[in-house]
C-alpha positions, 0 to 999 in steps of 0.5 A, a space after each residue: 500499500 502507498 499510504 502509510 498508516 498513521 495511528 495518532 493525530 487528528 481525528 479527520 487525518 485518522 478517517 481520511 487516512 483510514 479510507 485512503 488505505 481502504 481504497 488502495 486495499 480494494 484496488 490491490 484485489 484487482 492489480 495485476 489480474 488479467 483482463 479475463 480473470 478480472 471479469 470471473 463470476 465466481 459468485 451468483 451475484 454480479 460481483 467480479 474483481 472488476 465489478 467491485 472497483 466500478 461499483 465503487 467508483 459510482 459510491 464515490 460519486 454518488 456520495 460525494 459529487 451528488 449528495 455533497 457537491 449537489 451535482 446533478 447525475 449528468 454533471 457527475 464524471 460517471 455513473 452515479 445511480 443507486 442501483 445494480 448498474 454501478 457493478 457494470 463494466 463495459 466490454 472494452 474497459 481495461 483493468 487499468 481503465 477502471 482502476 483509473 476511473 476509481 481513482 479519479 472518483 477518490 480524488 475528487 471525493 477528497 477534494 469535495 469532502 475538503 470543502 466541508 467539516 466533519 460536523 456539517 450535515 446534509 439531508 438526503 432522501 431516504 437516508 435523512 440527516 447525514 454528517 461528513 464524518 458519517 459519510 467518511 466512515 460509511 465509505 471506510 465501511 464500504 470499501 473494507 467490505 469490498 476489499 474483503 469480497 475482493 480478497 477472497 475473489 482474488 484467492 479463488 483466482 490465484 489459488 492453484 488448480 488441484 
């Protein structure tokens, strides 16, 4: 991982560091896979290594671009609806493309989040009132969960055939 883990400091620095490390852990589950392996369906759902990254990029856009920055869906830099389309990867998208998309979305999320204090809140239909602190923590939860999914898929892909 490129981001050094910090274990002391201000609350915001610790939260943002943990989020960045979870972002990197998710990318690591896909990095180095062949295009074919990245798309392997090993579970019944739409979950593949590459689709986890695609979904995470959409989550970044939904929470930071749409909700916090108040952008309309058409103004976001990629898919930003809250549905299963977040897992859709086009046939012509490469692993490198999707990694770059996710990293761009994360960078934009960092820029948007920096405009707000942790205690700032917004009202989101269907969610209620949420703070920036809650949003950052929810993203940590989301990306840690998906990095775990990615680790399991990667283990299945990388294990030698019996």
